[in-house]
C-alpha positions, 0 to 999 in steps of 0.5 A, a space after each residue: 443345352 439350357 441351364 435347369 431354371 432353379 440354377 439360373 435362379 440360384 446363381 442370380 440370388 449367388 450374385 446379388 447377395 454379393 456372394 462367391 462359391 468356390 471348391 479347392 481341389 487339394 490333390 490338383 491345387 486349382 480351385 473352381 469358382 462360381 461365375 461372379 468371381 470376376 466381377 466381385 473379386 476381379 479374378 477368373 473363376 478357375 485358378 490356381 490356390 496359391 493366388 488367393 492368399 496373396 489377395 488377403 490383407 497382410 494384417 489378416 493373413 495369418 488368421 485365414 491359414 491359421 483357420 485352414 491348419 485347424 481343418 481335420 476330420 472331427 472339425 471339417 467346418 470353418 468360418 473366418 472374417 478378413 479383407 481382401 483387395 479386389 484384383 482389378 479395382 484395388 478396392 479394398 473390402 470385408 469377407 465372410 470365408 465360410 467353408 466345409 472340408 472333405 477328407 478321404 478314409 485316410 484323413 487326407 484333404 480331398 476338397 474344401 467347398 464354400 463360399 465368400 461373402 461379402 461383408 462390407 456393409 456390415 463392417 460398416 454398419 459395426 463401425 459406425 454404431 461402434 463410433 456412435 457408442 464411443 461418441 456418445 460415451 464422450 459426449 456424456 463424460 464431456 457433458 456429465 449427461 445421461 439418457 433416461 426413458 419412461 413408459 407412460 403404459 407401464 410406469 417403468 423408468 430405465 435409466 442408462 448406466 451413466 444416469 445411474 452413476 451420476 445419481 450414485 444409484 447401484 444397478 442391483 437395487 435400482 427398481 426401473 421406478 421414477 420413485 428409485 430417482 426420486 429418492 436422490 432428489 432434494 427434499 426442497 426440490 421433490 415437489 417439483 419433480 413430481 409435477 414435471 413428471 406428471 406433465 408427461 400425462 398433460 397437453 404439451 410436447 416436452 418437458 424441462 426442469 433444473 433440480 438439486 440432488 443428493 448423492 451418497 457420498 456427501 455433497 449436492 449436485 444440480 441436474 438439469 432433466 429435458 425431454 420429449 413427450 411422444 404421444 399417440 394420434 388421439 393424443 394419449 401419452 405413450 412414453 417420453 425420453 431425454 437426458 439429464 446434464 449436470 449443470 452444478 458447474 454452470 449453476 456455481 458459474 451462475 451463482 459466481 457471476 451473479 455475486 460478481 455483478 452484485 459486487 460490481 453493481 455496488 462497488 464504491 470503485 468505478 468497474 469498467 470493462 473494455 475489449 482489446 480496441 479500447 471499445 467499452 463493454 460494461 460500465 457500473 453505476 459507480 463509473 456513472 458517479 465518477 465520470 458523469 457518463 451513464 452506462 448507455 452513453 460509454 457502452 460501445 464508446 472508446 476509453 479514449 474518450 476519457 483520456 486527456 490528449 496529452 497522455 493519450 499514450 497511456 491507454 496504447 500501453 495499458 493494452 499493450 501490456 494487457 495483451 500480454 496477459 500482465 496486469 497493470 498494477 494501481 498508478 494515479 493519472 487524470 481523466 476527463 469527466 463529462 463536464 471537461 473538469 480533470 479528476 485524479 484517480 487511482 487505477 488498476 487494469 487487469 486481462 479478462 481471459 476466456 475459458 481457453 485462457 486467451 485474453 479476450 478483454 480488460 477490466 479497469 478499476 478507477 478510484 477517485 484520490 482527488 479528495 485524498 490528494 488535497 488531504 495528502 496535500 495538506 498533511 504535506 504542507 502541515 508537516 512541512 510546517 510541523 518541520 519548520 516549527 521544530 527547526 526553529 524552536 530546536 525541537 524534534 518528534 518522537 514517539 515511543 511504544 511502550 508495547 514493543 519497546 520501539 523509538 521512533 525518532 523524528 529527523 529533527 531528532 537525530 540533529 538535536 541529539 548529533 546522530 546519523 539517521 542512517 544507522 537506523 532508530 535508536 532504542 531507549 537503551 541507547 538515548 539514555 546513554 546520551 543523557 549526562 551520567 550525572 542526570 541519567 539515572 534521575 531522567 529514567 526515573 522520572 520517564 518510567 514514573 511518567 509512562 506508568 502514571 500516565 498524562 503529560 509530563 516534562 522532563 529536562 537533562 542534559 545531553 552530551 552529543 558524540 562530538 563532545 559538546 553538552 546541551 539541555 533539553 526538554 523532553 515533553 510529551 503525553 501517555 496515551 491508554 488502551 480501553 483498559 486503561 493500560 498505558 500503550 505509547 508515548 509522544 511528544 518533543 524533545 527541545 532544546 533548551 541550552 540557551 533558555 538554561 542559560 539565560 535562567 542562569 544568568 537571571 539568577 547571577 543577576 538577582 544575587 548582584 542586584 541583591 548585593 548591589 541594592 544592598 550596597 546602594 542603600 549603605 551608600 544611601 545610609 552613609 550619604 544621607 547621615 553625612 549630609 545631614 550632619 553637615 547641612 545647614 538647614 533642613 533645606 540645604 540638606 534637601 537640596 544636597 540629598 537630592 542632588 547625590 541621590 540623582 547622581 546615584 540613579 543616573 549611574 544606575 540608569 546608565 548600568 542598567 542599559 548595560 545590563 550591569 556590564 559596567 559603563 564608559 568614562 565618557 558616558 558617566 562624565 556626560 550623564 553626570 554633567 548633562 543637566 547642570 549646563 544646557 550647553 555641555 559642548 562648550 563648557 566640558 571638554 573631554 579627552 580620552 581613550 575608550 575606558 569602561 569601568 565595572 558595576 561598583 567604580 561606576 557608581 563611585 566615579 558618578 558621585 565623585 563627578 558630580 561633587 566636583 560638578 556641583 562644586 563648579 557650579 556653586 563656586 567655580 568655572 561653571 559659576 561664571 559665563 566664559 568659564 569651562 572644564 578640561 577633563 582628560 584621562 588615561 588607562 592602565 589595566 588596572 588604573 584611571 588616571 582623571 585629571 579635572 582641570 577648571 578654566 576661566 573661573 573666579 580667581 582663587 586667592 587661597 584653598 577653602 577653609 571649610 571642606 564638606 561632606 562632598 571633599 570627604 567623599 571625593 577623597 574617600 572614593 579614589 585610591 589617590 587624590 590631588 587637589 590644586 586650587 590655582 587662581 585659573 581654577 581648581 585642578 583634581 587628580 584622581 586616580 581609580 582602580 579599574 
C-alpha cells in the first residue's frame, strides 16, 4: 500500500532540509530515525541509544549529556548544539538537536521525540562573520580607521564606535548629525569640511578631504575622510558612506620628510644616497658643486665613478660595514672631480633603514676639505717656523688664562726651564718657584701689576733650573681684555737672555775699565807733554817728540782694542812700535822669545819704552846706518818679563852720552829694573817688567 501523498512530501522536505527525525524508547533503549538517517548521519534508521553519544565530538559530549539530565516532567523540552562525525565519511559538522521528552504518571521517562538539524552552513556563516568583525577591528585599530554613513534624505550621520573614539565624542552625547562631528574639527578646516560634505549633492561619485581635529584632551590630529556617493537612476544622491583614517603619523612623516629634503637641498655638504651595491639614488646641489656631476648624470650610476682606482677598495669596505648596520665615522680621503682632478674630502656614511629596521641603503655626507688642508699645512709650516724661531732665540711661548688660572706652555718653555712636559702643564705657583728667591717677589708683583693694567709688558728675572744652573729670562707678553675691559688672558714668550746679560755685564766692566784707562792715558799724555815740553830745545823739537810719543800710545791702544783690551803679545807690540821706522823690518830687527802676553797697562808702558829705544836707535844708534840692526831677546817667568835690546853694527860708541833726556827718564821709570851698557858695538839695554 502506497504511503499518503502528504507523508511523501514531508519526507522529501525533511531530507532536503537535512533534518533527521528520531524517537528514543527509554524502556527498550532503542531508537527509530527517519529514512535519510543513513545518508545524512551514516547510520541505520533503527539502532540502539548507546551508539549515538560515540558519534558526538568528545569536547561537546558533556553538553549533550547535561541537556538529557536536565529533562523532567516540568521541563520536558531541550535544545543543544554539538558536533558529530559522519559514521561513513568521518566528516565533522554542526547539528542542532531539538526534542521533547514524554514521562508517565510516575515521572518516569518513556520516550524522546526530536529532530537533528544540520546547522553547519549557519555556523560557517557565523564563523566568517566573526572573522570579518575581528578583521575589521584589527584593520581599524592598526590603521586608525573608522567607518561613517550619511543619509541624504534624513540628514542622519552615523558613526562607528571606532570613529567616535577617534574623535573623542561620547556616544551618549552624539546626536547623529554632521554638526556634532564638525564641532571637533579644527576651525581653520571647517569650511573645507562643509564644502566636502556639500559635495554629496553635487555631481560625482567620490569625496576625499584631509583635515585637522582637536580632541577634548588636547593636542591635534590629522584625519583623511574618503567616501562613495550613491545615487538613484535619476542621479539624485541617496546616501554616502566611507571611512576616516588617522593620518597624523603620515603627516608628521611628510613634514619631517619635507624638512629633511629642505635640509638636504640647502646643505653646504654633499649628501648622497645609494643602494647597498653602490648605485646612486639621490644627489643634492652641493654634490653637484663639489664633484661637478649633475643629479641627472649620477642618479643610477655607480658611486665608484668618483673613486680613484688605487683606493677602490674603500667603497667595498664601506658597503660591507654598512650592511652590518654600522656607521662609518668621518675620515679624510680623495675623490675624483668630473674634470679629472683629485679633491680632498671628509666623508661619513650611515645606513638607511626601512620600517622593519632592515638596512636598504647608505647615506654619504662629503665635505670639501681642500682649503682646510691647505690652511692646516700653512699652519703647520708657520708653527714649524715659530718653533725654529723660538729654538734659535732660545725662547718658549706661553698662554695664561686669568679667569681659570690655567697656564699653558709650549715644548720650548719646558726646555727653557728644564722641566719634564710629561708631568703636565705647570701652575703659576710652580712657575714662580723657579724664579731665583732674591727676585721672586719683585717678578710676581710686576706680573700682577701688568695683568691688571693691560697692554704689553716685559719682565726680566733669573730662574734656577732643576740641575742647579741659573739663567736670566725676559718674560714679554700682551694682556687681552673682554668686551667689558676686564683682563681675561695673557700670552707671550719667555726668552733666555743669559748671554745678553753677560754682555751687558762685560760692557759695564769695559766701560769702567775704559774710563779708568782714559783717565790713566790722559794722565800719561799730560805727563809726557810736560816733560817733553820741559826738555825740548825748541817748539819744533817738542812737536816732533810729542807726536812720536802720542803715536806710540795710539799704536798700543789700537793693538789692545783689537784684543778687546785683554792684553797684547810681546812680539806684536815690538812689530807695531817699530814697523813705521824702517821698511825692512825683517833685516833690521831680529826677535827671539816665547809667547808672552802683557796686561793692557803693561803693554802701554812697554810700547812707550820700545818707542824711545827705537827712536834713539834711529837717531844715534844702529838704525842710523844702513848695515845696523837690533837684536831683541826676551824670557819670562810667572811674574816678570826680562828683555834685552842689543844694537849691532851701528856707529862706534866711545863713551856714554853726557845728556839724558825725557826718553831715558821714561825708560828707567817704566821698568822694575833697567841696565844700560854703552858698548863700542852699540847700546845694550836690559829691562825687567812686571807681568
